[in-house]
C-alpha positions, 0 to 999 in steps of 0.5 A: 500500500502507498499513502500519497498526499499532504495529510500527515500525523499532526492534529492540525492536519487532521482536524483543521486543514483541507488535505488531500490523499490517495491510498493505492495498492501497487507493488511497483509504486511501493518499490519505487517510493521505497527506493527513493526513501532509502536513497534520501535517508542514506544521505540525510544522517551520519556519517553525512555524505552530502552536507546540507547547510540551512540558513541560520536565523536568530530571533531578535538578533542584532549584530554587535555595535562597532562604536563605544556604548554606555553599558551601565549607569549608577543612577540613585546611590544611597546618601545621608541627608543633605549629601549630594548624589552626584559624588557617588554616581558613575557611568560605564563605557565599553568599546565592543569593537574587535579592532577599532580604537578611539582617541577620547580627547575632546569627547563629551559625556553628560546629561544635557541634551542642549547647552543651557539645560538647567540641572544638567551638564556636559564634560569634555575628556582632556587632550591627555585622555588616552585611547579607548582600546578594543573591548576595553571598559572604562569608568567615569565617576562623579568623585573618585574617592567616593568610588574607590571607597565603595568598590576598592579601585579607582575609576578611569576619570572623574568629573568633580576633581576629588582625587589628584591621581585620577584624570579630571574631565573638563566642564563644557559650560558654566550655565546656571545649574550646570553639572551632571546630577542624574535624575531619579525620575527621568534623565539621560546620559549622552556620549558625543565624539570630538566632532560633537556627533552623538555616539550613544544615549541612554534614557530612563523615564519620560518620553522618547528622545534623542532617537531612543526609547527610554527604560520605563520598567520602574515606578519613580523614583528609580530604586536606590542602589540600583543601576541600569545595565546594558545586556548584552553589552555589545547590543544597541537597538536604541530601545532601553527597555530591550537593551537594559535591565535593572541591576541591584548589585552594580558591578562597574568594570564588568560587562556581560556579552550574553 
């Protein structure tokens, strides 16, 4: 007997689809189809005689970025009453490129979308800032001494000039309310290159801005002692809800690629 047609053993095929099949009793047809089956079967499993390469498709896969990314932001550190938060805030930057280095001289980092934004600021990397190497992670902290007291090592840069042994960033402005002080309800961190072009942006709370969808998975204010972590560290969809997750045990200098 030969069963020839589209009907198969699935429930959908039997109960939902319109299927057609024909069953015939024919020794000649049976032998012919058996030979076809044995021919295909003998070449479809190990040891493979003829390899068949199917296209590899990943769901929601993005190629790794080739430019520096902001990979973690410490937004709402615990503070004593009256103690300024910006002394304990920090920003992590990662270069996911495998072969491209970046001279950071003249690059800008801050939370001001436009010059003059009250309560926001931008700081410039000095001429001796050095090079961000492929796969390198750096930390920019508000106050290096506060950072070192918490994590046991110095950041690469600071913006409040607390430690003479750590490279200071240079204020790029002096307007009223100038300075990086990350908002616990809504804010953003921006990274510009030396030509002033926006390289990367991270936002939380509020409306979409800077071509980025902000992270919204929290009830304001942002939880104390939590950070926003990009995971995987090399992916940039410009959607912070998908690119970032909340981390309650911040680990500056440690990026995760999966």
